[in-house]
VOBA-1610 file (N, C-alpha, C; in pm, whole numbers, padded with zeros to 5 digits, always signed):
BEGIN
Met+00461-00287+00079Met+00377-00243-00030Met+00446-00273-00162Ile+00371-00316-00258Ile+00425-00343-00391Ile+00456-00211-00459Ile+00575-00201-00517Ile+00619-00073-00574Ile+00528-00024-00685Ser+00469-00115-00764Ser+00379-00070-00870Ser+00254-00004-00813Asn+00210-00049-00696Asn+00096+00016-00631Asn+00137+00150-00573Leu+00255+00159-00518Leu+00302+00282-00456Leu+00316+00394-00557Phe+00373+00366-00672Phe+00399+00469-00772Phe+00305+00462-00891Gln+00211+00370-00892Gln+00119+00349-01003Gln+00194+00329-01134Ala+00299+00251-01127Ala+00383+00222-01244Ala+00369+00074-01277Phe+00361+00045-01403Phe+00344-00093-01447Phe+00451-00126-01549Gly+00570-00150-01502Gly+00682-00183-01588Gly+00810-00178-01506Ala+00914-00227-01563Ala+01044-00223-01497Ala+01146-00188-01604Pro+01241-00111-01575Pro+01268-00045-01447Pro+01179+00077-01427Ile+01175+00124-01302Ile+01106+00248-01269Ile+01215+00351-01244Ile+01213+00461-01318Ile+01316+00564-01309Ile+01250+00696-01273Leu+01306+00766-01175Leu+01262+00900-01141Leu+01367+00997-01191Ala+01329+01082-01285Ala+01418+01185-01336Ala+01369+01319-01285Val+01457+01398-01226Val+01420+01533-01184Val+01475+01628-01289Val+01385+01690-01364Val+01421+01776-01476Val+01369+01916-01448Asp+01461+02010-01439Asp+01423+02150-01409Asp+01337+02160-01285Gly+01370+02080-01185Gly+01300+02085-01058Gly+01169+02008-01052Arg+01127+01946-01162Arg+01002+01868-01157Arg+01032+01720-01176Lys+00952+01639-01110Lys+00971+01494-01115Lys+00903+01436-01237Glu+00976+01353-01309Glu+00923+01282-01424Glu+00945+01133-01402Trp+00838+01056-01394Trp+00847+00911-01376Trp+00849+00845-01513Val+00943+00756-01533Val+00954+00678-01656Val+00959+00532-01615Phe+00871+00451-01673Phe+00874+00310-01636Phe+00860+00223-01759Gly+00938+00116-01760Gly+00940+00021-01871Gly+01066+00038-01954Ser+01127-00073-01988Ser+01254-00067-02063Ser+01236-00012-02204Asp+01113-00014-02255Asp+01090+00043-02388Asp+01082+00195-02385Arg+01097+00255-02268Arg+01089+00400-02253Arg+01226+00468-02243Phe+01334+00394-02265Phe+01467+00455-02258Phe+01484+00572-02355Pro+01431+00566-02477Pro+01442+00683-02565Pro+01373+00807-02506Ile+01260+00788-02440Ile+01190+00900-02377Ile+01272+00954-02261Phe+01327+00864-02180Phe+01412+00905-02068Phe+01533+00983-02117Ala+01598+00934-02221Ala+01715+01002-02276Ala+01678+01143-02321Asp+01564+01157-02387Asp+01519+01288-02432Asp+01494+01381-02314Leu+01437+01329-02207Leu+01411+01410-02087Leu+01539+01470-02030Ile+01647+01392-02032Ile+01772+01440-01972Ile+01867+01500-02075Gly+01816+01516-02199Gly+01896+01583-02301Gly+02004+01497-02364Glu+01984+01368-02365Glu+02081+01275-02424Glu+02019+01207-02546Lys+02104+01147-02629Lys+02058+01072-02745Lys+02062+00923-02710Trp+01952+00853-02733Trp+01947+00708-02710Trp+01995+00637-02835Glu+02099+00559-02820Glu+02157+00486-02933Glu+02137+00336-02922Gly+02047+00296-02835Gly+02019+00154-02816Gly+02103+00094-02706Pro+02079-00031-02673Pro+02149-00095-02562Pro+02298-00119-02588Val+02335-00135-02715Val+02476-00158-02749Val+02510-00068-02869Pro+02548+00058-02842Pro+02576+00152-02951Pro+02687+00100-03043Gly+02669+00123-03171Gly+02771+00087-03268Gly+02765-00056-03319Val+02677-00137-03264Val+02666-00277-03307Val+02539-00291-03390Thr+02550-00349-03507Thr+02433-00369-03591Thr+02384-00514-03577Ser+02258-00533-03609Ser+02198-00665-03601Ser+02257-00759-03705Lys+02267-00885-03671Lys+02317-00986-03765Lys+02204-01055-03839Leu+02082-01010-03815Leu+01967-01073-03882Leu+01951-01024-04023
//
């Protein structure tokens, strides 16, 4: 079975966070800030401390 059909998720990665005993599904790499908030962490981007050269 295709995992997106199994969990009704349309994105990668698919992360299951258990927060206070309840399951929270997070899918898509653009959802890392939401995932961090769920687990009580601060999202600082993929490479903290590095600024863009653009």
